[in-house]
N, C-alpha and C positions, 0 to 999 in steps of 0.2 A: 778107771774111774768115767764112769757113765760121761754122755755127752748132755745129759740134761744139768749135772752139775761141774762139768770141763769150765765152764766161762767164768768160776771161782775160785780157777786156780790161784790167782794171786789176790784174791781177797782177805787181807788178814788185816792186822790191828794198822799198819802200816799201809798200809793196800799199797803197797809201793816196790815191795820185798823183793819179787822177784822175776820186774818189769823189764827186767833185760832179759828178750826172750829168747837172745841169740843162744841162750847160755844153754837149749835144746840140744842146739846145733851138729850134729856127728861127729861133723869133719873137725870145730873145735878142738885143739888139744892144746893140753898143760904140761910145758916142761917138766919130765922129773928127772935127769938127770942131772941134779944136784938137790936131790931133796933129802929132808935129811928129819930125823930121830931124835928128840931133848923129853931127856927127863924137866920137868921143873919142877921146884920144889920151895913151899912157904912154908914155914914155920914146920910140922914134924907131919906134911902132908904134901908129898911122892905124888907128880903124874908124868906118863909119859905122851910125847906128842910125838906128832907129825908134820914136816911141814912141804911145803910144796918147795920148795928154797929155804940154800940155808943164808940168803938173804934178809930172810923173815927176822934170822935169830935175836938180833939185837933189838927186836918186838918184846922179848921176852923178860927185857931187862928191866923193871919196873918193880916198887912197890910202896906200901903205903904211905912211907913217911916223903916217896915223893910231893905227895899230895900235900896242901897245907892244910893243917889240924884241924881248921873247923869247915872243910872241906866236903859235901854234904856225897854219901854213899847211901841208894837206898834199892829198893826192887820199887816192879810198880805191876797194876794191874788195873782192872775199865769192872765196874760195876756190871753191863750185861754177859760180860765174858765168864763171871765166876759166879755171879751169887746167884742163881735158881732162884727156886720162892717168886717165880713171875708172876703169876696169880694168886700170892699171898703176904698176907702184910698192909693189905688196900694197897698195895701198886695198883696201876692203870696198864695199858697195856704201853708197847712202844713198838715203832717204827718196824723195829726189828722183829717183834713178836708177831705183828700182821704180814711181815712178810714170812716169818716161818709156817704162818695158819694159811694161807695163799697158794704158797711154791711151796712144796714141802720138798718138792722132791729136786729141786735148787739150789739145795741146800747141805749137805754129807751133816748125818747124827742129828737131822734136823727135829726128830725126838727127846732130842736131849737138851736143846736150848734151854725149856724152862725152868729147870733145876741144874746146867752147867754143869760147875763142881760142888755147890753147899755150901757157898762161905757165907749166904746171907743166914746161915745156920751154924756155922763154924768158926765163924770171927774169932770169936779167943781162940782158939786151936792157932787161927792162923798168925793172930801174936805173938803168939805164943814160938811159933815158925822163926816170925821174924828176927825175936830179940835173940834167938839163940843163932841163928845165920850173924848177928852180930852188925845189921849196919843200921845207921841212926834213921833212917827215915823212910817212910812208906807210902807211894802215890799209888792213889789208888780216885775213885768215882763216884759221886752220886748220881742216881737213879733217878731226872728227873722226874718220872711217871711214879715214882715212890713218894715223892712229897707232893707233888700235885696231881692227881691220878686223873685232870682233865685236861691238863699241861697251862689252865690258869686258875688265878687266887679264885677269878668266882666260884669256879667248881669244887674250890675249896682244898684246906689241909689234912692233908692223911698225918695225922700228929703220931699215927706209930709208927710211919716213915722216919719221920723226924727225928725220934726215941733211939729207934736204931742208930740213928748214923752218929746220936753224941754217946751212944754206947761205945760204939767202935774208935769213936775219939778218944774215949775218955778213959779206953782200952791203950790204946797207942801210948797216951800220956805217961799213964799208968807206970810204964814199962820203959820208957824212954824213948820212945821213937816218935820223931816229929812230923805231923800228916801233910800231904803234899794235894788238894783236891783237886780235880779237875771234873768241874760243873756239868760239862754236857760231853760225855764221850760216845757219840754215834747214837744212842738210845731217844732217839729224841721220840715225843710224846706222837701217841697216832690221835690223840684224839683233836691237835695242833692242827695235823696232818688233815685231819675230814673237814675240821672245824673253817680254816679257811686256807688252804692251800703248801702250809709249816713255809720252810725256809723262805719261801718268794711272798709269800706277805709281809711287807713290813710291818705287821703287826708282831709277827714273832719277835722282835727286839722287844719288845713292852713286854711281852708276855717274859721273854727271857730274864731281861731287869727287875720285876719283877721276884722271879725265881729265885735266882741269883741274891735280889736282898733277904729273901727268906733264910739264903745258908749264910747270909755274911751275917744274919739276928740271931739264930742260931748257934754256929757252930764257929763264930767268927774270933772269939773269947780264949781260943784253944790253935783254929789253925790259921796262920803265919805265912801263907803260899797259895794262892789260886792260881791253876791254871784256867781260863775260863771254857774256852771249845778245842776238843784234840782235834787236830791235821783238817778244818774245813778244806782243804782241796779232795777230801775224797766223798764227802756229799753232797759236793759240788758238780766234780766231774764225773765220779761212779752212779752220784743219788739223777744227774741232771742231764749228763749228756750219752751215757755208756751204758744208762740201765741194769749197771749188775750191782747197786746197792739201792735201797730202800730210797725215796720211795721209790724205784723205777721207774724212771721217768725220760724218755728217749724220743728220737725222728728217724730215727734210723731206719735206713731201708734194709731187708733180711738180707745175712750172709755180709753185714759189718763184720770185721775180725777184729777186735781190741786188738788183743795180742797173738802173734806169731803170724804167720802167713797165710793167705788165703787155702795155700794151699796143707798147710798143717797148722790149725786155727786152737790154738791152742784155748784161745776167752772172746766166744763171738759177743756182741751184743747181746745186748736185749734180755730177755722180749720183748718189746716195744708195746704191750697192749696197755699201756695205763695213759697214754695221753702224753703228753712235752711238749716241748722246744730245743733240740741240741747245740742252736745253735743262738740260742740269748739265755734261758734258763740257769746252764751254769756261772754264766757272769750275775745274774742275779741275786742267787744264791748266795754268792761269797761276798755279793755288796751288802747284803744285808746280816752276813755274819762278821766281817768287818762292824760293822755300826752296833750290834749289836756288843760285842766284846767292848768296843770303844761308847756307849753306852751303861754297860754293868763296871767299865774300872770306873769314871766318870765321877759314878756314885758311890760305891768305895772307896774313890780318894776325899770326894770334898765330907760322905758323915760318917764313914767307920774307921779309916785307915791313920788318924789320928788320935784315937782312941786307942785299937784293935792293933799298930804298929803291924800291920803287918804288911804284903806288896802285892801286885797281882800280875800276871802274864794270861802267855796266850803258846798254845803246840803247836810247832809246823814241822811238816816231816819233809827231808829236803834231800836229795844223792847230792854228790859232784859230780861236774859234768866236766868232761879233757873232750878237747877236739881232735878229733881222728885222726885229723892234718894238720898237717901248718898253714892247710889256707885260710882266706880270709874269709872265704864263707863257712868252711866249721867252727873256726873261731868264734863267729858270731851267732853261728845257731849254737853253740855251748853257751853265748848269752842271756838268749833269749828261751834257753831252756831252766835258767835259773830265775830270769825274771816273769816265766809265765807259772812259776812251782812257786821257788820261795820269795822273788820280789812281788808278785803277786799279793804277798798281804803286808810285807814289811818294808817294800817301799810307803804305801798309806799309813805307815803303823811310827815311819823313823819321818819320815820326807811330804808326808802328805796327799800322795794322790799316787796313781797306780803309772806302773813306771812306764816312761816313751815308747820303748818298743811293744807295749801290746795292745796304746793308744793308735798307735799308727797300722797297726795289725785290722786290730778287732773294729774299729772307728767306732761307728755308733752303736754297736751291741753293746760295748761297752758301756754301764752306769758312769756317771762323773757323779760326784761332791759336789754338793754346794758350798760356798764359803764357809759353813757354819759347823755342816760336817768334815770339813777337811780341819778345822777349826780342833773339833773331838776330836779330830783319828790322831790328829800327828802331835807325839809325844805319851803318846796312850800306855805303851809298855812301860811296865821298870823290870821287866823281864821276858824271853824268848825262853820255851821247850824247844829245844829242836828233835825228833826223831829223827836219826840217823842208821841206815842198814845197806843203804850199798850205794855204789856209784855203778859208772854209765861213760861208755864214748857218746858224742855229739855231733851230730854232722845234715848238712842243709839236704831240707829235700821241700820241692815244691810241689803243695799241696796242690791234690790229681785237679785236673778243668771242671769237671762236671761234678765233683764232689761238692754234699751241701758243706755250708759253711761254720766250722764247729771249733771249739776250742781245741781238740788236736793235733786238728789241722793247721790252726791259725797261727801254731807256732812256728812253720817252715822249720822243722829241726828233726830229727828223728834216733832216738837210742837204736844204741848197738850194745853188745856186752864182749867182743872181741875186735880186735887188729891184728890185721894177720894172721887167723885163726886162733891164736892166742888169748884165753882172756883175762879182762884187768883184772891184776892185781894175782894170777893166775888161780881164780878160784872160777867154777863152773857158776858160782851164784849174784858174782860180784861184789863178793864179801874186801873191799879194800880196807883197812883201818887208816893207813895215810892218806887215805880220800877223808877220811873223817878230820884228819886235823888240815887239812885245808880246804876243808869247808869252812873251821873255826873263824880259821884265817884269814879267808874270803868276805866271813862275816862282819869280823872286824874292824876289817876295810870297806866295805861296801855301807856298813848301816850305825857306823860311828862305836861298834866297840862294845857291845847290849853287854848286860849282866845276862846272860847263858848256863840254861841246866838241860844236859844231856837229860830228855826225859823220858826217851826209850831207846835201846841199843841192843841187839841180842838175835841170837843161831836155834832158826828149826833144825828137830829133825823129824821125818817122817817116821809116824804110828806103825809099830809093826809085835802083834802082837804074838806074830810066830817067836820071837825071841825069849831066851828066859828073863826073869825081873834082874837077878844080876849083873845081863850082859846089859838089858835096859840102860840100867844104873850108869853105865858107862860112856860115856861123853866127852871125852879128852877133843875133841872138836871147836866143842863149848868157852873150856878154858883159854884153850890156844884166843879162841876167840876175842876173849874177854879179855885177857892180858895184854894182847898187840893195839885192842883198840883204846884201851884205859894207857900204855905207851905214848900214843900219838896224840894221846889229849894232855896229856903231862906235857908233853912237846909244844901244844900249842899254846898251853897257860905259860910255860917259860917265854916261848914268843911274845909274851903280852895280850893273848885272848883273855878271855874276861868269866872264865868256866867257873861256875862255883859248888856245881855240882855231877853224880853219874847214877842214872836207875836203870838198874838193867829189865827187859823186856823179854820173860815175867818174871816173878816169883813162881805161878804153878804150870803146868801142862791146863792150856784153859780152853774154851769155845771160840774156836778162831772165827769165828764170822762163817763166811761162805762154806770155809772148811773145817769143820766141824771142829772135831778131839782128832785129825789128823796129822797133823802140824803139832810138833808137841817141842815150846819154848822156853819151858820152863827148867829154873835150877830145880825144882823138886817133880818128882815124879809126879800124878795121879794114876791108883789105880781104882780104876772106871767099875770094874768089875767086884770091887769089896766097896760098899759106901767113899767112892772117892779116897781113901786114904792118903794122905799124903805120904813118901820117901824120898830123902833129902840122893842126889844124882851124887854123880866125883864131884861136880863143877859148882856145885852145895859149901861142899868139905871143902873143898880148893878155896873157892871164896871165901871161906869163915875164914881161913889158912892167913890169907892174903888178909885180910883186915884187921889180925891179929897182933900178926908177923913184919917188920920192918927187916926183912933180910927176908929175900929170894934167890935161890942158886939154878941153874941151868947147866947145862951138860948134855953136849953134842955128840953123837957117833956118826 
């Protein structure tokens, strides 16, 4: 990978998927003395799996019937990563469109971003695929700038965009698929960035409210599940502290390494050429996103919920943090990592204010809520969507004495993927299904057992066009990933966690932001060279069989 794109190594949909950079340390090991092969059969479909250890065999023992009859099984995508037609149908540019224009070498396959996988044109075909897969729900996002090309009501509503999403939603309903809609999934209108500085300005809260109301009015008679914002941490930290996502604001000195080490830096910060203050702006951006969610939720509850009978929540990403040692310092470091990631948003939404550890560390750089705002934000979630991909060890790390104070240092903690040279979960990328169960149980105890949807959970493989098509469709590692996480999710539910649904990310191989088409998450392979043809991988065939069968068998050797 060229140096100009290397810093996007972890900028994917979750944006934290491979942040356990220790996975690249060549000294790390995965015990293989008791590795085991297993055949997993659901319905008439059998897949051969390779597990790192026989201790994981129990995680293959889960069936559809283990979950409640009304449990939501779905797949997820986002507009910016799939739709294409970026300059068609009256759509205005997003901040990602702008970044592609000004920094094309910093984004893999940047010339393909405007077309993505052409779902804007192919949505009816996509919905047929979803129906054939057998899931009952589809999580997708609406492009703000396709509805409001200038970002605000004063710039006019693009009726063609409204009509498109009405047609998409109607097609889903006709096919018996329940729409779960994300109002803002990373593709912020560039017009508002230029008009008043985007998320940094409180005007964003009002414009988001207006945009959300258009969605409620236009689609709410059929959409009963709304996610306001996807992963607000990403836009705050990656966009305003580290400068590796739009709008690329940061004030870091050259040579700061985001992920990796100074000697082997996988993700350098910046380029910090567009202004910004890394010490304060991430907190301002997060603050305004909290208020934007709460304002939109208040509008929905007061004006639309009684008639439309829907619910509204937000999507947050989190790992599970395991103290590296039994020391008090490492245990507190793990708690701080929870606070600075999940708690940054959940504490205000559940208890009305920021976590104590954030207040003590960030001090006056952390915005405060007025009494009226505390009343607005507390209790505004009907549910929370959780994006879970990986877990990590946590250890205390005192910030360097002469470094600029900023979010990544304020936490006084460091993530590491290994302990004693062994990866957490024996997996190089930090995939640890048990971490999902532990995270669910942590949320239950910490945040009053809210209603939860797993809004994203998925595994990527690296695109390799040297392989034959037949080989590219073989993805037993993805089948293992899904079934093991479902097993742990079922355990969490049986332990009293209020989980109502699971969405796999992603339905298709898509445009994974800075990684372009390099990372393939899809259950369906996209043939980029032949009109974005959709072809089911083995994981799609297995998932379909799993959803249709109440019996799963496995044999190990």
